[in-house]
matplotlib code that plots the C-alpha trace (Angstrom):
import matplotlib.pyplot as plt

x = [-4.1, -4.6, -7.0, -6.6, -9.7, -10.4, -10.3, -12.4, -15.0, -15.2, -15.5, -18.2, -20.1, -20.0, -17.9, -15.2, -11.7, -8.8, -6.0, -2.4, 0.7, 3.9, 6.6, 6.6, 7.5, 10.3, 11.8, 10.4, 11.4, 14.6, 14.8, 13.5, 11.3, 9.6, 8.0, 6.9, 5.2, 3.5, 1.9, 1.0, -0.7, -2.7, -3.7, -4.8, -7.2, -8.5, -9.1, -11.6, -13.5, -12.1, -10.0, -6.5, -5.4, -1.7, -0.8, 2.4, 3.7, 5.3, 7.0, 5.3, 1.8, 0.0, -1.5, -4.2, -3.9, -0.6, 0.0, 2.9, 5.4, 4.6, 4.8, 8.2, 9.4, 8.4, 10.1, 13.3, 14.2, 16.7, 15.3, 12.0, 11.7, 9.6, 6.7, 4.5, 1.6, 4.0, 6.2, 3.5, 3.6, 7.4, 7.8, 5.0, 6.3, 9.8, 8.4, 9.9, 8.9, 7.5, 6.5, 3.5, 3.5, 0.4, -0.5, -0.1, -1.8, -4.7, -4.9, -4.9, -7.2, -9.8, -9.6, -10.2, -13.3, -11.9, -13.1, -10.7, -6.9, -4.7, -1.1, 1.4, 1.9, 1.1, 3.7, 3.3, 5.1, 8.8, 10.3, 12.4, 9.6, 9.9, 13.3, 12.9, 9.2, 9.4, 5.9, 4.7, 2.5, 0.3, -1.5, -2.6, -3.6, -5.8, -7.7, -8.7, -9.6, -12.8, -11.7, -10.9, -7.2, -6.5, -3.1, -1.2, -1.2, 1.7, 5.2, 6.8, 9.9, 7.7, 6.1, 2.8, 1.2, 1.9, 0.7, -2.6, -3.0, -2.4, -5.0, -7.5, -6.8, -7.1, -10.5, -9.4, -11.5, -9.4, -10.8, -9.2, -10.1, -11.2, -9.0, -9.2, -5.5, -3.8, -1.4, 2.3, 3.2, 5.6, 4.0, 0.5, 0.1, 1.7, 1.0, -1.9, -5.7, -7.6, -10.2, -13.0, -13.4, -15.1, -15.4, -16.4, -16.0, -19.7, -19.2, -16.4, -18.6, -21.3, -18.9, -17.8, -21.4, -22.3, -19.3, -20.4, -24.0, -22.7, -20.3, -17.2, -14.3, -11.5, -10.3, -11.3, -8.2, -8.8, -5.9, -5.5, -2.9, -0.7, -1.7, 0.6, 2.2, 3.1, 4.6, 8.3, 9.7, 9.1, 12.5, 14.3, 12.1, 12.9, 16.7, 16.7, 14.6, 17.1, 20.1, 18.4, 17.6, 21.2, 22.5, 20.2, 21.4, 25.1, 24.5, 22.6, 19.5, 16.4, 13.0, 11.5, 14.7, 14.3, 11.7, 13.4, 16.7, 15.2, 13.2, 16.3, 18.2, 15.4, 15.6, 19.4, 19.5, 16.7, 18.0, 15.0, 12.4, 11.0, 10.9, 8.7, 6.5, 6.1, 5.0, 2.5, 0.9, 0.7, -1.0, -3.4, -4.3, -4.9, -7.3, -9.1, -9.3, -10.9, -13.5, -14.3, -14.6, -16.9, -19.1, -19.2, -20.2, -23.3]
y = [-17.7, -16.1, -13.1, -11.0, -11.2, -7.5, -7.7, -10.9, -9.4, -6.3, -8.2, -10.5, -7.5, -5.5, -2.8, -0.9, -2.4, -1.2, -3.6, -2.2, -3.6, -4.4, -4.0, -0.3, -1.1, -3.6, -2.3, 1.2, 3.2, 3.4, 2.0, 3.0, 5.5, 2.6, 1.3, 4.8, 5.3, 1.9, 3.0, 6.4, 4.7, 2.4, 5.3, 7.3, 4.5, 4.3, 8.0, 7.9, 5.0, 1.9, -1.1, -1.3, -4.7, -4.7, -7.9, -9.9, -13.5, -14.1, -17.4, -19.0, -17.9, -15.4, -12.8, -10.2, -7.8, -7.7, -7.4, -5.4, -8.3, -9.2, -5.6, -5.3, -8.4, -6.9, -3.6, -4.9, -8.5, -8.5, -12.0, -10.5, -11.0, -9.0, -11.4, -11.3, -13.8, -16.2, -16.2, -16.8, -20.6, -20.8, -18.4, -20.2, -23.7, -22.6, -20.9, -17.6, -13.9, -12.1, -8.5, -8.4, -6.3, -4.6, -7.8, -10.2, -7.8, -7.4, -11.2, -12.0, -9.1, -10.2, -13.8, -12.3, -10.5, -7.0, -4.6, -1.7, -1.6, 1.5, 1.7, 4.2, 3.6, 0.7, -1.3, -1.4, -1.6, -0.8, 1.8, -0.8, -3.3, -3.6, -5.2, -6.8, -7.7, -6.4, -5.8, -5.9, -8.7, -6.1, -5.6, -9.1, -9.6, -6.4, -7.9, -10.8, -9.2, -7.2, -4.5, -0.8, 0.0, 3.6, 4.7, 7.8, 6.4, 4.4, 4.8, 7.5, 5.4, 3.3, 3.8, 5.4, 5.5, 1.8, 0.9, 2.7, 0.9, -2.5, -1.6, -0.9, -4.1, -6.1, -4.5, -2.6, 0.4, 3.6, 6.6, 9.9, 11.2, 14.8, 15.2, 14.7, 13.9, 10.6, 11.3, 10.4, 9.1, 11.9, 14.2, 15.7, 14.9, 12.2, 13.8, 11.5, 11.9, 9.8, 7.7, 8.6, 11.1, 10.8, 13.4, 11.7, 8.4, 7.7, 7.8, 5.3, 3.1, 3.3, 2.2, -0.8, -1.8, -1.5, -3.5, -6.4, -6.3, -6.5, -9.3, -7.3, -9.2, -6.6, -4.0, -0.4, 1.8, 5.1, 7.4, 10.1, 12.8, 14.7, 18.4, 20.5, 22.2, 18.8, 17.1, 16.6, 19.4, 18.2, 19.2, 17.5, 14.4, 14.1, 14.5, 11.9, 9.4, 9.6, 9.2, 6.4, 4.4, 4.8, 3.7, 0.7, -0.4, 0.0, -2.1, -4.8, -4.3, -5.9, -7.5, -7.1, -5.5, -2.5, -0.6, -0.8, 0.2, 3.3, 4.4, 4.2, 6.2, 8.8, 9.1, 9.7, 12.0, 14.2, 14.6, 12.9, 15.0, 12.0, 10.0, 12.7, 12.9, 9.1, 9.2, 12.0, 10.2, 6.9, 8.4, 10.4, 7.2, 5.4, 8.2, 8.1, 4.3, 4.5, 7.0, 4.8, 1.7, 3.7, 4.8, 1.2, -0.2, 2.1]
z = [9.4, 12.8, 13.0, 16.1, 18.4, 18.1, 14.3, 14.2, 16.4, 14.4, 11.1, 12.5, 13.9, 10.6, 12.2, 10.3, 9.9, 7.9, 6.8, 6.8, 5.1, 6.9, 4.2, 4.9, 8.5, 7.8, 4.5, 3.8, 6.8, 8.9, 12.5, 15.1, 13.2, 11.5, 14.8, 15.8, 12.4, 12.6, 15.9, 14.4, 11.4, 13.7, 15.9, 12.9, 12.0, 15.6, 15.9, 13.0, 14.7, 12.8, 13.9, 12.4, 11.2, 10.4, 8.4, 8.5, 8.7, 12.2, 13.1, 10.1, 10.8, 8.7, 11.1, 10.5, 13.4, 15.3, 19.0, 20.3, 20.3, 16.7, 15.6, 17.2, 15.4, 12.0, 12.8, 14.3, 13.3, 10.4, 9.3, 8.2, 4.4, 1.9, 1.3, -1.8, -2.4, -4.1, -1.0, 1.7, 1.5, 1.6, 4.5, 6.4, 5.8, 7.1, 10.2, 9.1, 9.4, 6.4, 5.9, 3.5, 0.3, -1.2, -3.0, 0.0, 2.4, 0.1, -0.4, 3.3, 4.2, 1.7, 3.1, 6.5, 5.3, 5.4, 2.7, 3.1, 2.9, 3.3, 2.0, 0.6, -3.1, -5.4, -7.2, -11.0, -14.3, -14.1, -16.4, -18.3, -18.5, -22.3, -21.8, -18.3, -18.1, -14.6, -13.3, -9.7, -8.6, -7.0, -10.3, -11.0, -7.3, -7.3, -10.2, -8.0, -4.7, -4.1, -1.6, -1.6, -1.7, -0.5, -1.8, -3.1, -6.6, -8.1, -6.7, -8.9, -9.6, -11.9, -15.3, -14.2, -17.6, -18.3, -14.9, -15.4, -18.8, -17.0, -14.3, -17.0, -18.8, -15.6, -14.8, -11.7, -10.9, -10.2, -8.5, -7.8, -4.4, -4.7, -7.7, -11.5, -11.7, -10.7, -7.9, -8.2, -4.7, -3.5, -6.1, -6.1, -9.8, -11.8, -15.1, -15.9, -15.4, -12.9, -14.7, -12.3, -9.5, -6.1, -3.4, -0.2, 1.7, 1.1, -2.7, -2.4, -0.2, -2.8, -5.6, -3.4, -2.8, -6.4, -7.5, -5.2, -6.4, -10.0, -9.3, -10.2, -8.6, -8.7, -6.3, -6.2, -6.1, -4.3, -5.2, -2.5, -3.4, -1.1, -1.1, -3.3, -0.3, 1.2, -1.9, -2.6, -4.8, -8.3, -9.7, -6.8, -7.3, -11.0, -10.4, -7.7, -9.8, -12.7, -10.3, -8.4, -11.5, -12.7, -9.3, -9.3, -12.7, -11.7, -8.6, -10.5, -8.4, -10.0, -9.0, -5.6, -4.3, -6.6, -4.7, -1.3, -2.9, -4.6, -1.6, 0.5, -2.2, -2.1, 1.6, 1.5, -1.5, -0.4, 3.1, 4.6, 2.8, 0.9, 4.2, 5.8, 2.7, 2.8, 6.4, 5.7, 2.8, 4.6, 7.6, 5.4, 3.5, 6.8, 7.9, 4.6, 4.7, 8.1, 6.9, 4.0, 6.3, 8.6, 5.7, 4.3, 7.7, 8.1]

ax = plt.figure().add_subplot(projection="3d")
ax.plot(x, y, z, "-o")
ax.set_aspect("equal")
plt.show()
C-alpha cells in the first residue's frame, strides 16, 4: 500500500485527513463530469483545512491519496473495476486498476491511520434480500473499522429499514447530523428515525474519542441529509425506483452491478436531476467530514 507523502505527513503529525472513495468517480458519474467532481470534492476538503486522501488501486498498488495521473486513470480508464475488500488481493496480484467501494475505502483508510471517511450513500440490504440474500459488504466491514463515515444515509434503492436493523445488529453506531430522521440519500428523510442525533463536528469527534477509549471497534456512521429544498422530488424518486428495479430484474442485473445500473437509470430517467443531487450531497459530506477531522485533530 502506498500512502501519498502529503497524507502520510498529515497522519504522522496528527493533522486532519479525510479519506474519499473512488467508485463514485469511476462508476457513479458520467465522463468527463466525474473528474471535475473528483477535484471539487478534494477542494471542498482542503477549503475546510483538511487533507483529502482519495483511495484506489492503480497498477496493482493500493494507494491512499492520488496524484493527478492516478486520478485520471480512475476517471477515464475503462479497465477500472469496482473493487470491494474481497477483490483487493486479486486486483493487486494482477496489476489491475480498482475503484474502491465504501467497504474497501474504509478498510484501507483505517490501515493508513485515517479516522474520517466521506462518501455519498452506504450500501446495505437489497429490497429482495429475503430471496436473494443480497447484502452489501459495506455493513460487515463497518463493523470492523473504527472510523467515522460521513454519508447521506443508505442509498434509497435499498431496503433502508432492514439496513438499519443490520447496522444495529453489527454494533455500528448511527448518528443523524442535525436531524432526528435518517436521511434517504436523494431524499431528506428515508421515513425512519435516526438512532442518535448530534449537532456539531465537536460532538462527532467526542463520540469517536469515547468509542476508542471504550474499545468499541466499529465505525460511527454520520448521516448528513440533503436540505429539503435540495432533495430530489419524492414522487419522482418513488416512480423511478420502481421502474429501475423492474428494469434491473428484466436485464438480469444482480450483485455489485446493481447499484451502478440503478444510479445510471436514475440519472437518465430524472433528466440529470439525480446526478446533480448526488454531486451536492457528496460535496456536502466531504465538507462535513473535513470539519469532523479538524475537530478530532484538536
